[in-house]
C-alpha positions in Angstrom: 93.9 96.2 82.9 92.7 98.1 85.9 90.6 96.3 88.5 87.3 98.1 88.9 86.0 95.9 91.7 84.6 97.7 94.7 84.4 96.9 98.4 82.2 99.2 100.3 81.8 98.2 104.0 82.5 94.6 102.9 79.8 94.8 100.2 81.4 93.7 97.1 80.5 94.7 93.5 82.2 94.3 90.1 82.5 98.1 89.7 82.0 101.2 91.8 78.9 102.3 90.0 75.6 101.9 91.9 72.2 103.1 90.8 70.8 105.6 93.3 67.5 105.3 95.1 65.1 106.8 92.6 62.6 105.9 89.9 65.1 103.6 88.0 65.3 101.3 91.1 61.6 101.2 91.9 60.8 97.7 90.7 62.3 94.4 89.7 61.8 94.8 85.9 64.0 98.0 85.9 66.6 96.7 88.3 67.1 93.4 86.4 67.6 95.3 83.2 70.2 97.5 84.9 72.1 94.6 86.4 72.0 92.8 83.0 73.6 95.9 81.5 76.4 95.7 84.0 75.7 98.0 87.0 77.7 97.1 90.1 75.0 97.7 92.6 71.5 99.0 93.3 70.0 101.3 96.0 66.4 100.2 96.0 63.9 103.1 95.9 63.0 104.3 99.4 60.6 102.0 101.3 58.3 103.1 104.1 54.6 103.8 104.6 52.9 103.5 101.2 52.1 106.8 99.6 50.2 108.1 96.6 52.3 110.1 94.0 51.0 113.0 91.9 50.9 113.6 88.2 53.0 115.3 86.8 56.2 114.8 88.7 59.2 116.0 86.8 60.6 119.2 85.3 64.0 120.2 84.0 66.3 123.2 83.3 67.8 123.3 79.8 70.8 125.4 78.9 72.1 126.7 75.5 70.4 124.0 73.5 71.4 121.2 75.9 68.6 119.2 77.5 68.2 118.5 81.2 71.2 120.4 82.7 69.2 120.1 85.9 66.4 117.8 86.8 63.5 118.4 89.2 61.5 115.7 90.9 58.5 115.9 93.3 58.0 112.1 93.4 57.9 110.7 96.9 59.1 107.3 98.2 57.8 104.0 96.6 54.1 104.0 96.1 54.0 100.2 95.7 53.0 97.9 98.5 55.9 97.1 100.8 55.5 93.3 100.5 55.7 93.5 96.7 59.0 95.4 97.0 60.4 93.0 99.5 59.5 90.0 97.4 61.1 91.6 94.3 64.3 92.5 96.2 64.6 88.8 97.3 64.2 87.6 93.7 66.8 90.1 92.4 69.3 88.9 95.0 68.7 85.3 93.9 69.4 86.2 90.3 72.4 88.5 90.9 74.1 87.4 94.1 77.4 89.2 93.0 75.9 92.7 92.9 75.4 95.1 95.8 71.8 95.4 97.0 71.2 98.3 99.3 67.7 99.3 100.4 66.7 102.9 101.1 64.5 103.4 104.1 62.3 106.2 105.6 60.2 105.0 108.4 57.8 107.0 110.6 59.5 108.9 113.3 59.4 106.2 116.0 61.8 103.5 117.2 59.3 100.7 116.7 58.6 101.8 113.1 62.3 101.8 112.2 62.9 98.4 113.9 60.0 96.8 112.2 60.9 98.1 108.7 64.6 97.1 109.2 63.7 93.5 110.2 61.5 93.1 107.2 64.2 94.4 104.8 67.0 92.3 106.3 64.8 89.2 105.9 65.2 89.7 102.1 69.0 89.2 102.4 69.8 92.8 101.4 73.5 93.7 101.9 72.9 97.1 103.5 70.5 99.9 104.4 70.6 103.5 103.3 68.7 105.9 105.6 66.9 108.6 103.6 67.6 111.8 105.6 67.4 114.0 102.5 64.1 113.8 100.7 63.4 117.6 100.3 59.6 117.5 99.8 56.3 115.9 100.6 56.8 114.1 103.9 58.8 116.6 106.0 55.9 117.4 108.3 56.0 113.8 109.6 59.6 114.1 110.9 61.0 112.3 107.9 63.4 113.0 105.0 65.1 116.4 105.1 63.3 117.2 108.4 65.6 114.6 110.0 68.7 115.5 108.0 68.5 119.2 108.8 68.5 118.6 112.6 71.7 116.9 113.8 70.1 115.8 117.1 67.1 114.2 115.5 69.4 112.5 113.0 71.5 111.2 115.8 68.4 109.8 117.6 67.2 108.0 114.5 70.6 106.4 113.7 70.8 105.2 117.3 67.4 103.5 116.9 68.6 102.0 113.7 71.9 100.7 115.1 70.0 99.0 117.9 68.4 96.7 115.4 70.5 96.6 112.1 72.8 93.6 111.5 73.9 94.8 108.1 75.9 97.9 107.2 74.1 101.2 107.5 74.6 104.2 105.2 73.1 107.6 106.2 72.1 109.8 103.3 72.6 113.5 104.0 70.6 116.4 102.8 72.3 119.4 101.0 69.5 121.7 102.2 71.7 123.0 105.0 74.6 125.4 105.3 77.0 122.5 106.1 76.6 118.8 106.1 79.3 118.4 108.7 77.2 118.9 111.9 74.7 116.2 110.8 77.5 114.0 109.4 79.3 114.1 112.7 76.2 113.4 114.7 75.3 110.3 112.8 78.9 109.0 112.8 78.9 109.4 116.6 75.6 107.6 116.7 77.2 104.6 114.9 76.4 104.8 111.2 78.8 102.8 109.2 79.0 105.1 106.2 77.6 108.3 104.6 76.1 109.1 101.2 75.5 112.5 99.7 74.1 114.6 98.3 70.3 114.1 98.1 68.4 116.5 96.0 68.3 120.3 96.5 65.0 122.2 97.0 64.3 124.1 93.9 61.9 125.8 91.5 63.1 125.0 88.0 61.0 127.6 86.2 57.5 129.0 85.5 55.4 128.4 82.4 54.9 131.9 81.1 51.5 131.0 79.5 49.9 129.4 82.5 52.0 131.3 85.1 52.3 128.0 87.1 55.7 126.8 88.2 56.9 123.5 86.9 55.8 120.7 87.3 52.1 121.6 87.1 49.8 119.5 89.2 46.2 120.8 88.5 47.3 124.4 88.5 49.6 124.2 91.5 53.3 123.3 92.2 55.7 122.7 95.1 59.4 122.9 95.7 61.1 119.9 94.1 64.3 118.0 94.5 67.0 119.3 92.1 69.6 117.0 90.7 71.6 116.3 87.5 74.8 117.8 86.1 74.0 121.3 87.5 74.4 120.1 91.2 77.8 118.4 90.8 79.9 121.4 92.1 77.7 121.6 95.2 78.0 117.9 95.8 81.8 118.0 95.4 82.0 120.9 97.9 80.0 119.0 100.6 81.9 115.8 99.9 85.2 117.7 100.5 84.0 119.2 103.8 83.4 115.7 105.1 86.9 114.6 104.0 88.4 117.6 105.8 86.7 116.9 109.1 88.6 114.8 111.7 85.6 112.8 112.8 84.1 112.1 109.3 87.2 111.9 107.1 87.8 108.2 107.5 84.1 107.2 107.1 83.3 105.6 103.8 81.2 107.9 101.5 79.1 107.0 98.6 79.1 110.0 96.3 75.9 111.3 94.6 75.0 114.4 92.7 75.4 114.9 89.0 77.5 111.9 88.1 77.0 111.6 84.3 80.4 110.5 83.0 83.4 108.5 84.1 85.2 111.8 84.6 82.6 112.9 87.1 83.0 109.6 89.0 86.8 110.1 89.1 86.3 113.6 90.5 84.1 112.3 93.3 86.5 109.5 94.2 89.5 111.9 94.1 87.7 113.9 96.8 87.1 110.9 99.0 84.1 108.9 97.7 84.6 105.2 97.9 82.0 104.7 95.1 79.4 106.7 93.3 75.6 106.5 92.7 73.9 107.6 89.4 70.4 108.6 88.7 69.6 111.5 86.3 72.1 110.4 83.7 70.3 107.0 83.5 66.9 108.6 83.3 68.0 110.6 80.3 70.2 108.1 78.5 69.3 104.6 79.8 71.1 101.8 81.6 73.7 101.2 78.9 75.7 104.2 79.9 77.4 101.8 82.4 79.5 100.6 79.5 81.0 104.0 78.9 81.4 104.6 82.7 83.4 101.4 83.1 85.4 101.7 79.9 86.4 105.3 80.6 87.3 104.7 84.2 89.4 101.6 83.3 91.3 103.5 80.5 92.0 106.4 82.8 93.3 104.2 85.5 95.5 102.3 83.1 96.9 105.6 81.8 97.6 106.9 85.3 99.1 103.6 86.5 96.4 102.9 89.1 95.8 99.2 89.6 92.6 99.7 91.6 90.3 102.5 92.8 91.8 102.5 96.3 95.0 103.8 94.7 93.5 107.2 94.0 90.5 107.7 96.3 91.1 111.0 98.2 94.2 112.0 96.3 92.9 115.5 95.7 91.8 116.3 99.2 95.3 117.4 100.5 95.4 120.3 98.0 92.1 121.7 99.0 92.9 124.5 101.5 91.8 127.9 102.8 92.0 131.0 100.7 94.5 132.5 103.2 96.9 129.7 102.4 97.1 130.3 98.7 100.4 131.5 97.1 100.1 135.2 96.4 103.3 135.1 94.4 101.9 132.6 91.9 101.0 134.4 88.8 99.7 133.3 85.3 99.0 135.2 82.2 96.9 134.3 79.1 98.4 133.3 75.8 96.5 133.2 72.6 97.5 130.6 70.0 97.0 132.6 66.8 97.0 129.4 64.7 93.9 128.1 66.5 92.1 131.5 67.0 88.9 131.8 65.0 88.7 135.5 65.5 85.3 135.5 67.2 86.2 138.2 69.7 84.5 136.6 72.7 87.7 136.8 74.7 88.0 140.5 74.0 84.4 141.3 74.8 84.6 139.4 78.1 87.8 141.0 79.2 87.0 144.5 78.0 83.5 144.7 79.5 83.8 142.7 82.7 87.5 142.0 83.6 90.8 143.9 83.3 91.0 145.3 79.7 94.1 143.1 79.1 93.4 142.1 75.4 94.5 144.1 72.4 92.1 144.3 69.4 93.9 144.9 66.1 91.5 145.7 63.2 92.4 144.0 60.0 91.3 142.3 56.8 89.9 139.7 56.5 89.6 139.5 60.2 90.5 141.2 63.5 93.3 139.8 65.7 93.6 139.6 69.4 96.7 139.5 71.7 97.4 139.7 75.4 98.6 142.8 77.2 100.7 140.9 79.6 101.3 143.7 82.2 97.6 144.1 82.5 96.7 140.4 82.7 95.9 139.2 86.2 95.4 135.5 85.2 91.7 135.4 86.0 91.0 132.6 83.4 87.9 134.4 82.0 89.1 134.6 78.4 90.1 130.9 78.3 86.7 129.9 79.8 84.7 131.8 77.2 86.9 130.8 74.2 85.0 128.2 72.1 88.2 126.5 70.8 90.0 124.0 73.0 93.5 125.0 74.0 93.4 128.2 71.9 93.9 130.3 75.1 96.2 128.8 77.7 97.4 130.2 81.0 101.2 130.5 81.4 103.0 130.7 84.7 105.0 133.9 85.3 105.7 134.2 89.0 105.9 137.6 90.6 108.2 136.4 93.5 110.7 133.7 94.2 109.1 132.3 97.3 105.8 131.0 98.5 103.9 133.8 100.1 100.4 133.4 101.6 98.1 136.1 102.7 98.9 135.8 106.4 102.6 136.3 105.7 101.8 139.1 103.3 100.0 141.0 106.0 102.7 140.2 108.6 105.3 141.8 106.4 103.2 144.9 105.8 103.8 144.7 102.1 102.0 147.2 99.8 99.0 145.8 98.0 100.4 146.5 94.6 103.8 145.0 95.2 103.5 141.3 95.7 
């Protein structure tokens, strides 16, 4: 059986699944329930100056009958007294010494504030600190959250302050509300951070109530940009994660992956692109702590099937095949193939191809149903028909190379080949 145990900066946990800093990690009663269910670690909800949160706080984007494809949150950091949080962290550590306990921090923008907060948190026995450089709303005018993460030099300065004082591992959490996370990632690595985590939530407006005309969530007739997360943000998170893995300075720095992890498959994808472990939030808020059982079982079964004894065997395995468009093989060609035994004759492939792609599907009228087939000379292998088909493996893409050698765009141009002959 696969070994799911995780070692992140020397912080050990029985599996690579941590709960992200968020409402589920706001207090002892929640955290104890999570650890009893089997979670490997906790990132305690961000501590700092006490705040007052608003009501309401959440909204969501649903899609095609599915609930909470994306989740929006305008809640700030912990609104509970600091000392209560510290006392509860200490008690949780006493009860679950084998689980990772990381505490998220967002101090006022001064060296003394950071040093004071760090010392208080370290006194609890916490295993590590996560610097919240990503909160996309609420406190940015105070030089906190995303206001730090969006400015590499401010981020560098704060991490230098932190590293002057911290005696436990430091993880810097990056904001996705930038063109690229690499400049800030490089700056905080140069400043001494031990690891990175990403992504925090994305600034968003999830929708508008068409009766009240107020965007969601509605707080006494007004709204603000919120932090968007959940399954909808996973592709963005994976892109930013990959860019860190491709950069010479950041590629060897441990990363805790965050952003839309809902299933064990999501977790594997993050780890294949370089994440040492993953953090989960929205999936727990919509399905409860017991999803950890499916996460661990699915990951273990997949590792056994692939022959991976532990997670370090596959972390980063997919990074080498991520390249630039100009390096892709122009001679590689695929065409669609429709399995007539599986086809339900819905016509979705034909509509998509005929209206928006390359008119590469034949429609044959018949009784009791129409049939569809591929015009292979016209098919460019765009995948659209297979993507819209509602039946698994009904439409597959079959390789039919148009050349015997690997040929990328640069070589194509160098040879002066005609555009329609490659």
